[in-house]
N, C-alpha and C positions, 0 to 999 in steps of 0.2 A: 378543486384539483383532485383527480383520481390516480393514485399511486399504486404500483405494484412492486412486490418484492419476489424474485424467483430465487429459490434456495434458501428460503426463510428460517429452516431448521438448523442450517449450517452456523458456524462460529461469526462469520461474516454477517449472514441474513440476520441473526440475533444482534449483531452490533448495529446494522441498519435502523432496527426498532429503537435501540436506546439513543441513537445519534439524532433520529428524526424527533423523538421526544424531548432531548435536551435542548435542541435547537428551535424547538417550536416551529418546526416546518409545516407550511399550510396544507392540510390534506383533509379533504371533504369525503373521501372515499378510500379505504385501503383494501387491497387483494393481496392475499399471501398464496405462493405456488410452491410446490416442492414435487419431490419423487414419491412413487407408490409407497415408499417406506416411511416417509413423512407426512404423506396426506392424512388428513383427520386430526393431526395434532392441533392444539389450541394455544393460542398465546395471547396475552393480554397487552393492550396498547392504549394510553390514555383512557383508563378506567373500562374499555370495551374488550370483550374477547372475540378474536378472530380465528376461524378455522383453515387451516392449510388447505388449499384445493390442489388437485392432481394436475401437474402441468401437461397440456394436452394440444394437439393441432385442431384448434377450433376458434370460436370468437370470443373467448373469454377476455381478448384484451382490447375488445372495442369499447372504445371512451376512455381507455387509460392514456394519461397525459406523459407519466414519465414511469419507466420500469427499471428498477435497480436489479442487475441479475449477478449471480454469485454462486452458481451451480456447476462449475467446470467448462473448459472449453469445448468440449465435445456437445454438451447440452446447448450452450450458447450458439454454436454454429448451426444445430440442428433447428432451434427454435427462433432464430434471428427474425426471419421472413414472418411467422406467426407473430411475434411481439411487435413487430413495427408496422404490419399490415395496415392497421387503422390509423397510423400517424403518431403512435407512442415514440418517445424519445428513449432508445434503450442506453443505459450507462452500464457498462460491461465490465464485471470485475476479473474476468478470465483472460489467458493469454490470447483468446482465439483470433482477435481482430488488431492487436496494438500495432502490427508492423504493417497493415494494409493501407495503401496510399490514400484511399478515399475514407479512412475513419481515423478522426482526429485523436490524439492521444494526448490527455489534457492533466495538468496539475495546475489549478486556479492561480496559485501565487507566481506560476512561470509563465504559462501560455494560456490563460483562460480565454481569450477572443478566438483560438483555434475550435473552441466547442460550437461557434456559430456556424460553421462549414462543415455539414455531415450530410453528404448525399444519400446516405444509406439509412439515416436516422439512428446511427449508432455512434456513441462515444466511447473509446476505450480508456479504462483507469488502468494505469501503468503498474508495473511490478512494485510491490511494497518496498522493496530495498531501492528502487530508482527513485520513487516519489519522495522519500525523506531526503536522498542524497541531492537531487536537483533543487529543492526548497533553500538548501543550504548553498548550493553551488550558484544559484541566482544572485545572491547578495555579492559574492565575489566577481562574478561575470559583469556586475554594473561597473566595477573599479577597473578591471582589465580583462580583456578576453581569456578564457582557460584553454589552453592547448592540450593539456593531458591530464587524466585523473588516475591515479593508484588508489584502489579501496580494497580493505579487508573488512568483510562483514562478519558480525558476530549475532546470528539470527537465532531466535528464541523458538521453542518448541510448538508454540501457537501458531507459527508460520506454516505449519503442515495440519492445523485444524484442531478443532475441539477434541477428537479422540486421541491426537498426538500429546496434547496437554494432559490428558487424563493418563496415558501411559507412562509419562514422565513421573507423575505422581506416584503410580502404582509402582514403577521400578523403584525408586527410594523406599517404597514401604516393603517391598519384596526383599531388598538389599538388607535392611535392618532387621527384618525379621527372618533372614537367612534362608529366604525361599528362592527357588528358581526365578530368573528375570525373564520377564515377558518382553519379547522382542518383535513387534509387528509393523509399526508406523515408519520405523527407520531401519536403515541397513544394519546397524549395530545399536547396542545399548547405550543410550544417552546420558543417563545417570552416571556422574564422575566421570564424563568423557565430552570429547568434542569430535566432531565428525566432519572432515574437511571435504564435504560433498553434498551439494544441495541441487537436484534435480540430476539427469543424465549427462555423461560426458559426450562432446561432440567431437568431430575428427581433429580439431586443433588441440584438444587437451583440456580446453576450457567446459564447464558445464553451461547447460541452457540457460541456468540463473545467471551467471557470470556473463553469458553472451546478451541477455536481455538488458544487463546494465550498460554494455556497450551501445547497442543499438537504440534502446529505447531514449537514453539521454540525448543522443544526436538528434532523435526527432522530435523531443518535447523543446528543446533549447534552440532548435533550427542552426545547429552549430556542426562545426567539423571536429569537435573536441573527440578524442580517444581515450577510452576508460579501459583500464586493465583491473579486472577484480578477481578475489580469492573469497568465495563464499563458504561460510563455515556454521555448521549447527552447533549451538552451545545450550548446556542444560539450564538456561534461563527459562522462565515460564511465559513471559510475555514482554514485548517491546523490542525490536531490533537495535543493535548498536553498529556503528561503522568508523573504522578509522581511515581518514581520507588525506591522501597528498595531492595538491594540485599545482600545475606549473602554468604560470600566467604570463602575458606577453612582456609586462613589466614587473619588477619587484614591488610586492605589496607588503608594507610593514604589519607587524603584529597590531599595533594600534589602529590602522586604516580597517583591518579586518574585524577586530573586535567591534568598532563602530558600526560596520556594515551589518554584522550579524545582530547588533542590539536593535538596529532600526529596520531589519528586514522581515518582510511579511511572513508570518507563520512561524516564525523562530523566537527562541528565548535564549538569551547569553547566559551560560552557567560556568562562568570560567573565574575561579579564584584558587590557583592550585596552592598558594600559601596556606589556605584554611581547608585544603582537601574538599574542595567545592568544585564538582564535575559531573556530567550527566551520568546516571547508572539507571539500567532498566527496571531494577527492582522498586524504584522510587517513582518510576514516571509512567508506569501502566495506567492507561485510561486516560491520560492526558492528550489534549488535542495538538500541541505545537511540535515542532521538532528542536530539540535542545542541543546547543553548541557549547563546547568546551575544549580545553587542552590545546589551545590556539598557540603555534609557535611557528618559527621559521624552519623550513627544512634545510638541514645542515649540509645536504648534498648538492643544493639547486639555490642559485641566488634569486631565481624567481620562483622557488617553490614555498609553499605554506601547507603546513599541516594541521589537522583538528579533527576532533571526534565528535560525533553525533548519536544521539538516541531518539527513537520515535516510536510510539505505539503502532505497529504494523497493521493490527486489525483495525484500529481506529484511523489514525492520518494516512496509514498505508493501503487502507481499503474503503471501509465505509464513509468515513468523514470526508475523504477526498471526492467520493462519488456524490454525497450530498451538496458539498461546495460547489460542484459543478452544476448541479440543479439550482442552487440558489443563484449563481452567476447567471444561468439562463432566464430565470425569473427576473432578476435586476435588470437584464438588457431587454427585457419584454419580449423574450423568445418563447416564454410558455405562458400560460393563462396567469 
């Protein structure tokens, strides 16, 4: 198995290396690619040192079985043909191909089999907020069809990359030191603040991030579900949280929902409010599952249910989801 990572120096690229090692993914040969800025950087993997190669339009992907790409939508669009030219399966973490009809959009716990039909050799990894939400929605969908979702997200700094995490650290240091605060990665200071905008606004008043949750959820779940989202950046360092309200075709009891979440693939039930037990990003960074708590009936809708989820968006929301897709393809005999 020859594996390539494109965007190896980024936060997700580094997470790919950790996840592949953690899960003992079978790799005979590993190739790392990056921009001119990161080319030449060396990283250790399984006791061996690898140097990042410059991503170019050449034959470097000849013999590659699977390529994990996380270098931005522009790079993915530009290099897709180069990456897939010799038969490599491209699992892309950008937004470049997510809504293309001939590119499957896959969360293995929800629609793994979609990965088997990929006419362009590309499989898209969904947006991080969508990934963790649909893992939870799948458990409820099994009980009754979900008609509507309303969700407010609380997204950590790491969703904007490693440099954004560093900026949040630096902002707190600067504030405590009485220094001017550096603001580069976000529209405003994030330390001691929340910012109710992630990505740019569209004509309907929703941001692109919020519209991703609407469109991607329908494609992944093969559903007519409608999702209304408000996405907010919060000064947590890593792991996204979401407060979710669902309206189902029939009423679902809290007990039914708890059982479904407890048995759901990729989920961990963390719901004991009497003892202040519920998911929090501070304690769940670096974990694989999506954690669910604060499960209760919606007071405004007899067919409504509300709950709270937390997931590490660099891990399950990006690298882990992509690696799980590759593992599914191997298990299905669709890779060497």
